[in-house]
DRENTISE-316467 format. One record per residue (C-alpha): residue number from 1; x, y, z. Coordinates in Angstrom, 3 decimals, decimal comma. Last residue first. Example, Ala and Ser with C-alpha at 12.3 -4.5 7.8 and 13.67 -1.06 7.14 Angstrom:
BEGIN
> 2; 13,670; -1,060; 7,140
> 1; 12,300; -4,500; 7,800
! end
This chain:
BEGIN
> 301; -52,673; 276,712; 49,252
> 300; -49,706; 274,673; 46,859
> 299; -47,143; 275,664; 49,431
> 298; -48,702; 274,491; 52,742
> 297; -49,800; 271,057; 52,028
> 296; -50,833; 268,839; 55,367
> 295; -51,429; 272,535; 57,106
> 294; -53,530; 274,237; 54,541
> 293; -55,147; 271,263; 53,996
> 292; -55,948; 271,277; 57,387
> 291; -56,349; 274,969; 58,036
> 290; -59,491; 275,072; 55,180
> 289; -61,553; 271,658; 57,253
> 288; -61,128; 273,775; 60,168
> 287; -62,681; 276,994; 58,406
> 286; -65,184; 274,719; 56,384
> 285; -66,424; 273,166; 60,256
> 284; -66,161; 276,835; 61,944
> 283; -68,943; 278,008; 58,833
> 282; -71,070; 275,208; 59,171
> 281; -70,871; 276,215; 62,724
> 280; -71,832; 279,822; 62,364
> 279; -70,548; 281,522; 65,890
> 278; -69,201; 280,853; 69,021
> 277; -66,589; 277,784; 68,796
> 276; -66,887; 273,914; 69,494
> 275; -65,709; 273,164; 66,026
> 274; -65,252; 268,996; 66,178
> 273; -63,362; 267,984; 62,646
> 272; -62,339; 264,182; 62,752
> 271; -59,025; 263,556; 60,901
> 270; -58,905; 260,422; 59,400
> 269; -55,453; 258,193; 58,909
> 268; -52,335; 258,967; 57,226
> 267; -50,332; 259,262; 60,469
> 266; -46,319; 259,327; 60,209
> 265; -45,778; 259,665; 63,944
> 264; -43,894; 263,219; 63,208
> 263; -46,754; 264,180; 60,937
> 262; -49,512; 263,823; 63,670
> 261; -46,903; 265,806; 66,055
> 260; -46,530; 268,190; 63,063
> 259; -50,533; 268,802; 62,984
> 258; -50,180; 269,601; 66,794
> 257; -47,707; 272,364; 66,002
> 256; -50,218; 273,626; 62,877
> 255; -53,197; 273,700; 65,325
> 254; -51,231; 276,462; 67,756
> 253; -53,544; 276,840; 69,974
> 252; -56,447; 278,960; 70,732
> 251; -57,025; 281,633; 68,162
> 250; -56,129; 279,256; 65,136
> 249; -55,177; 280,549; 61,846
> 248; -57,888; 281,344; 58,987
> 247; -55,899; 284,789; 58,062
> 246; -58,789; 286,726; 59,897
> 245; -58,073; 284,625; 62,816
> 244; -59,933; 281,838; 63,966
> 243; -62,302; 280,533; 67,349
> 242; -62,410; 276,831; 68,857
> 241; -60,558; 274,274; 67,178
> 240; -60,517; 270,373; 67,648
> 239; -59,125; 268,088; 64,591
> 238; -59,994; 265,009; 66,681
> 237; -57,735; 262,253; 65,511
> 236; -58,361; 258,299; 63,537
> 235; -58,144; 255,050; 65,150
> 234; -54,451; 256,385; 66,591
> 233; -51,410; 253,835; 66,283
> 232; -49,739; 255,425; 69,133
> 231; -50,036; 259,080; 70,068
> 230; -50,592; 259,237; 73,834
> 229; -47,183; 260,395; 74,294
> 228; -47,286; 263,169; 71,610
> 227; -50,650; 264,898; 72,874
> 226; -49,438; 264,865; 76,215
> 225; -46,307; 267,038; 74,710
> 224; -48,041; 269,700; 73,041
> 223; -50,934; 269,877; 75,363
> 222; -48,944; 270,263; 78,449
> 221; -49,550; 273,981; 79,463
> 220; -52,830; 274,517; 77,840
> 219; -54,669; 271,679; 78,934
> 218; -55,558; 268,401; 77,591
> 217; -58,670; 268,785; 75,111
> 216; -57,877; 270,522; 72,170
> 215; -56,043; 268,153; 69,767
> 214; -58,068; 265,105; 70,701
> 213; -56,178; 262,697; 70,645
> 212; -58,291; 258,706; 69,421
> 211; -56,630; 255,562; 70,819
> 210; -57,083; 252,101; 70,450
> 209; -58,301; 249,066; 72,149
> 208; -58,294; 246,143; 70,046
> 207; -55,190; 245,051; 70,518
> 206; -55,910; 244,571; 74,101
> 205; -53,407; 245,133; 77,243
> 204; -55,771; 246,670; 79,165
> 203; -52,979; 247,481; 82,317
> 202; -50,218; 248,916; 79,560
> 201; -53,361; 250,582; 77,559
> 200; -54,370; 251,988; 80,832
> 199; -51,384; 252,965; 81,748
> 198; -50,640; 254,867; 78,731
> 197; -54,094; 257,075; 79,289
> 196; -53,350; 257,259; 83,104
> 195; -49,960; 258,960; 82,148
> 194; -51,879; 261,486; 79,482
> 193; -53,632; 263,043; 82,142
> 192; -56,865; 264,612; 81,438
> 191; -57,526; 260,817; 80,431
> 190; -58,790; 260,470; 84,231
> 189; -61,532; 262,914; 84,203
> 188; -61,355; 265,106; 80,524
> 187; -61,584; 263,201; 77,424
> 186; -58,147; 262,120; 76,311
> 185; -60,020; 259,731; 73,445
> 184; -60,268; 255,207; 74,736
> 183; -61,192; 253,549; 71,346
> 182; -63,408; 250,075; 71,344
> 181; -62,483; 248,801; 67,714
> 180; -65,705; 246,934; 66,316
> 179; -65,981; 244,062; 64,328
> 178; -68,809; 243,008; 66,637
> 177; -67,022; 239,993; 68,633
> 176; -64,029; 242,871; 69,277
> 175; -66,395; 244,715; 70,417
> 174; -67,146; 242,555; 73,963
> 173; -63,810; 242,008; 74,305
> 172; -62,620; 245,567; 73,943
> 171; -65,929; 246,101; 76,410
> 170; -64,559; 243,728; 78,372
> 169; -60,931; 244,885; 78,954
> 168; -62,171; 248,753; 78,902
> 167; -64,079; 247,349; 82,075
> 166; -61,087; 245,912; 84,086
> 165; -58,653; 249,053; 83,052
> 164; -61,203; 251,642; 84,937
> 163; -61,502; 249,246; 87,639
> 162; -57,928; 248,956; 87,539
> 161; -57,084; 252,645; 87,621
> 160; -58,405; 252,942; 91,371
> 159; -57,643; 256,457; 92,711
> 158; -59,840; 257,782; 95,869
> 157; -59,245; 260,555; 97,712
> 156; -62,238; 263,091; 95,583
> 155; -64,521; 260,511; 94,323
> 154; -63,894; 258,545; 90,941
> 153; -64,622; 259,242; 87,079
> 152; -65,296; 258,254; 83,948
> 151; -62,499; 256,786; 81,167
> 150; -65,071; 257,645; 78,238
> 149; -66,119; 255,348; 75,134
> 148; -65,648; 255,383; 72,308
> 147; -66,961; 253,067; 69,569
> 146; -65,098; 252,121; 66,226
> 145; -64,909; 251,667; 62,936
> 144; -68,600; 252,416; 62,498
> 143; -70,633; 250,478; 60,326
> 142; -74,605; 251,155; 61,246
> 141; -74,622; 248,150; 62,768
> 140; -71,344; 247,772; 64,363
> 139; -72,191; 251,584; 66,125
> 138; -75,548; 249,874; 67,163
> 137; -74,225; 247,084; 68,638
> 136; -71,283; 249,399; 70,684
> 135; -74,455; 251,296; 71,684
> 134; -76,210; 248,396; 73,533
> 133; -72,364; 247,319; 74,774
> 132; -73,020; 250,782; 76,377
> 131; -76,077; 250,324; 78,339
> 130; -74,609; 247,135; 79,714
> 129; -71,619; 248,389; 80,959
> 128; -73,909; 251,088; 82,832
> 127; -75,901; 248,914; 84,421
> 126; -72,490; 246,779; 85,270
> 125; -71,067; 249,961; 86,751
> 124; -73,952; 250,631; 88,571
> 123; -74,180; 246,831; 90,325
> 122; -70,366; 247,479; 90,950
> 121; -70,805; 250,628; 92,910
> 120; -67,034; 252,220; 92,612
> 119; -67,163; 253,856; 89,228
> 118; -64,798; 254,041; 86,749
> 117; -66,804; 252,665; 83,907
> 116; -69,237; 255,518; 84,225
> 115; -72,388; 255,828; 82,362
> 114; -73,199; 257,475; 78,948
> 113; -71,196; 259,178; 76,286
> 112; -70,900; 257,306; 73,715
> 111; -69,079; 258,475; 70,895
> 110; -68,904; 256,648; 67,590
> 109; -66,224; 256,693; 65,203
> 108; -65,641; 256,587; 61,943
> 107; -68,921; 256,313; 60,450
> 106; -68,665; 255,913; 56,210
> 105; -70,145; 257,927; 53,703
> 104; -71,207; 257,230; 50,450
> 103; -74,170; 259,243; 50,288
> 102; -76,770; 256,528; 49,352
> 101; -74,982; 254,146; 51,767
> 100; -75,242; 256,362; 54,561
> 99; -78,260; 257,473; 54,432
> 98; -79,224; 253,768; 54,041
> 97; -77,882; 253,361; 56,508
> 96; -79,602; 256,419; 58,976
> 95; -83,198; 255,339; 57,742
> 94; -82,544; 251,802; 59,358
> 93; -81,552; 253,793; 62,233
> 92; -84,354; 255,347; 62,601
> 91; -86,277; 254,200; 66,197
> 90; -83,073; 254,577; 68,019
> 89; -82,732; 252,450; 71,002
> 88; -83,936; 253,677; 74,063
> 87; -81,882; 253,936; 77,128
> 86; -79,393; 256,073; 75,777
> 85; -81,865; 258,980; 74,852
> 84; -83,796; 258,914; 77,934
> 83; -80,506; 258,956; 79,771
> 82; -79,151; 262,009; 77,774
> 81; -82,536; 263,799; 77,560
> 80; -82,736; 263,697; 81,817
> 79; -78,967; 264,520; 82,027
> 78; -79,218; 267,840; 80,290
> 77; -82,294; 268,638; 81,996
> 76; -80,525; 267,723; 85,531
> 75; -76,950; 269,512; 84,190
> 74; -79,855; 273,160; 82,807
> 73; -81,429; 273,229; 86,337
> 72; -78,345; 272,748; 88,192
> 71; -76,463; 275,584; 86,257
> 70; -79,705; 277,664; 86,410
> 69; -79,046; 277,660; 89,818
> 68; -75,850; 278,372; 90,285
> 67; -76,785; 281,550; 87,784
> 66; -73,357; 281,565; 85,273
> 65; -72,503; 285,708; 84,172
> 64; -70,234; 284,143; 80,875
> 63; -73,583; 282,120; 79,679
> 62; -71,969; 278,894; 77,851
> 61; -72,963; 276,224; 80,021
> 60; -76,065; 278,108; 80,485
> 59; -77,042; 278,293; 77,095
> 58; -75,786; 274,837; 76,236
> 57; -78,582; 273,697; 79,546
> 56; -81,426; 275,677; 77,780
> 55; -81,092; 274,487; 74,447
> 54; -80,434; 270,820; 75,655
> 53; -84,015; 271,364; 77,611
> 52; -86,065; 272,593; 74,911
> 51; -84,445; 269,619; 72,196
> 50; -85,940; 267,048; 74,665
> 49; -89,349; 268,622; 74,708
> 48; -89,006; 269,019; 70,995
> 47; -88,010; 265,410; 70,522
> 46; -84,727; 263,801; 69,315
> 45; -84,265; 261,867; 66,393
> 44; -81,808; 258,853; 67,450
> 43; -78,424; 259,418; 66,156
> 42; -77,811; 262,736; 68,041
> 41; -77,374; 260,762; 71,690
> 40; -74,289; 258,416; 70,522
> 39; -72,698; 260,723; 68,580
> 38; -72,533; 260,308; 65,303
> 37; -68,477; 260,899; 63,622
> 36; -68,600; 261,154; 59,823
> 35; -66,463; 260,236; 56,953
> 34; -66,716; 261,144; 53,372
> 33; -66,196; 264,556; 53,492
> 32; -67,188; 266,881; 50,327
> 31; -68,118; 269,658; 52,968
> 30; -71,702; 270,859; 51,634
> 29; -72,719; 267,764; 49,941
> 28; -71,231; 264,834; 52,002
> 27; -71,036; 266,671; 55,493
> 26; -74,692; 267,970; 54,838
> 25; -75,973; 264,367; 53,394
> 24; -75,042; 262,775; 56,826
> 23; -76,418; 265,510; 59,206
> 22; -79,746; 265,107; 57,650
> 21; -80,206; 261,538; 58,250
> 20; -78,874; 261,866; 61,571
> 19; -81,402; 264,891; 61,925
> 18; -81,455; 268,526; 62,363
> 17; -84,561; 269,802; 64,709
> 16; -83,347; 272,720; 66,442
> 15; -81,200; 270,442; 68,507
> 14; -79,901; 269,213; 65,996
> 13; -78,476; 272,296; 64,272
> 12; -76,986; 273,669; 67,844
> 11; -74,637; 270,022; 67,946
> 10; -73,519; 271,107; 64,555
> 9; -69,479; 269,824; 65,380
> 8; -71,098; 267,045; 68,161
> 7; -72,034; 265,581; 64,541
> 6; -68,524; 265,350; 63,829
> 5; -66,674; 265,469; 60,342
> 4; -64,602; 263,606; 58,757
> 3; -61,369; 264,113; 56,828
> 2; -58,660; 261,866; 55,025
> 1; -56,032; 263,886; 53,405
! end
């Protein structure tokens, strides 16, 4: 089976100094995978000040006793670093590209976590789209198959999918000129409802607009039905995991049932490991890979 690993699965190590070159090597040498997803703000080297702000943010987001004042400070610091990393072209792109060639690793997808393509402020939306296009350029330079862009959000009481669809169409057309597919993932916001995803694909109506189903992002009560609904020729699949039982099974949801949906649709593409659980992230990645292999070929495991 085809397995990749998302850099998001090792976010703690990136904040502690891991570089994208390090990540490419680890994915190949430690996990035996030949593909990666590069979250856009992790491509460039994070400054020590930025890493400190990111570390504080992650600590607050995961703290069960949330202090509203600290949460606001964390969000502010996180967004400040994200903007800095998003608005400046990484200086290490050639180094990253050489590492991909050296280790024989391909880039499946670049999740671009910037901007709001559904925003009502037209000038701000245009500015966000310009930044996103600059990262599509970077994705193309690194040979990425796809670039994932979030649906964004609109104010309470407003729901206009035409804005979102127009943005996606513009980005899909642009990405096509760069040889990169534009990717939509069920990733919160307007994409939390699978009906919105189906409607967007109908409205955009562009062959360069592809889907990436994520096993973990839909609400529990609709998870399996929703994954099945959007599973239309995915460009890749996010094998999301959180925690594991002693027997290697997944705690939060039925991972095998998600894999059964993929089998039902005869999917034979890449599964990108997205481990978001507590504890050692490398262990979590390996357990996810083991579970993927077990689901595909349970008799031999």
